[in-house]
N, C-alpha and C positions, 0 to 999 in steps of 0.2 A: 364617611367623612366624620371625623371626631370634632367635638365642640370644645376648642381650647380657649384659654384666657386671652391670647392675642386676638382671636376672632371676636370675642366679646368687646375688647377694647376698641378694635376697628369699627365695630357696629356702633358703639357709643360715640366715637368721634364723628362718624358719618351722620348719626342722628343729631348731634349738637350742631354740626355744620349746616344740616338741612333746616333746623329750627331757627338758628340765629343768623346765619350769613345769607342764605338764599332769599328770604323774604325782603332783604334790604337791597338786593341787586335789581338793576334795570331789566326790563323784559328783553331788551336787545342783547344784553350781556348773557342772559340765560339762554336765549335762542342760539347765539354764536357758540357758547360752550356746549350745548347739546349737539350741534352740528359737528363740532370738533371731536367730541367723545364718540359719536357714532362713526365718524370716519376712521378714527383710531381703532375702534372695536372691529369694524369690517376688515380693515387692513390686517390686524392681528389674527383674525379668524381665518382669512384666506392664506396667510403665511403659515399658520399652524397646520392647516388641512390641505396643503397644495397637492399632495399625492392623490387624495380622494377626488379632488376637482378635475384632475387630468383624465380620469377614467369616465367621467360623466359625459352624457350627450348634450347637445345644445338645448334640448327641452329641459333636462335636469338643471342646467345652468340658468335658464330663464326662470325656473321655479325658485332657485336659490336667491335670485336678485329681486324677486317680487316683494318680500317684506321690507327690504332695504329701500327700494324705490318708493313704496308707499309711505314709509316713515319720512324719507327725504321730501316727498311731495307735501305731506302734512306740515313739516317744518317750514318749507318754502311758502306755502299758502299762509300759515300763521305769521311768518315774518313779513310777508307782503301786506297782510291785513294790519299788523301792528305799525308798520311804516306808514301805511295809508292813514291810520288814525293819528299818528304822531305828526305827520306833515300837514294834514288838513285841519287838525284841531278838533277837540271833542266838543260836540254840541254846536258845530258851525253849520248846521243844516238850515235849509230854507223853510222849515216847517213853521207854521204860525204858532204863537204862544197860546197856551190854553186860556180860556176866559177866566176873569177874576172871580166870577160867581157861577154857580151851577143852577139849573132850573129847579123849581120846587118838586118835592117828591110826588105830588099829585099828577104831574105830567109824565111820569114814567110809563114806558111802553108795556111792561109786564108787572104782574102782581108781586113777584119776588123783589124786583128792584124798588118798587113803590114801598113795600113793607120795610126794606132795609133803610131807605131814605127817611121814612116816617119814624123808624126806631132811632136813627141818629138825631133827628130833630127832637124827639121826646127825651133822649138821654142828655141833651144839652150839648152835643158835640158840634152842632151847627145851629144857625138861627136863620129865620126868614126875614128879609128886609121888606120895606114897603112896596117895592116893585115885584115882589113874589119870588125873587131869587134867593137861593140859600147861600149864606156866608159861612165859611168854615172857621172853626176854632173860636167862636164867639158864644159865650154862654147865653141862654135864654132867660130873660127875667120873668116873662109872663107867657104861658102857653095856653091860656084860656081860649084864645081865638082859633086854635087849631083843633081839628076833629080828632087828632091823635091823642089829645090830652085825656080822652075818655077810654083809650084803648088799654089793652093789657100791658103793653110795653111801658106806658107811663106809670103804671102802678107797681112796676118791679122795684125791688129794693136797690 
């Protein structure tokens, strides 16, 4: 197969359509379009190769339908999940909200988590309030009361 300029033009148009139009489409529109294109492709394939399919046994026919059935199953499950999300609403779960503060780094259950927490406190990414809980995104004015102030992390540039 030769590489002609019409092929390059068609690839350029397909690229521009993919980059500009498809990201603005709804996920339901993309799902329906994918299902329609797969149906057209399967129909076209079976109409072009009808003679070859007449000679096949039922096992060969079942093998031919397996990829199509798997693709349609993935599309149906994706569509069902997207419909479930769109009808129930995003974030409408019954999970409790996370706490406003996290425990201090000294209460960590392993040394790695404790070191990360102390490094965040030393870097000023979090601060410890009077109750011992860590507040996020508040710079620390004075870290002399913390044992991490003498650590290597606090002396880093």
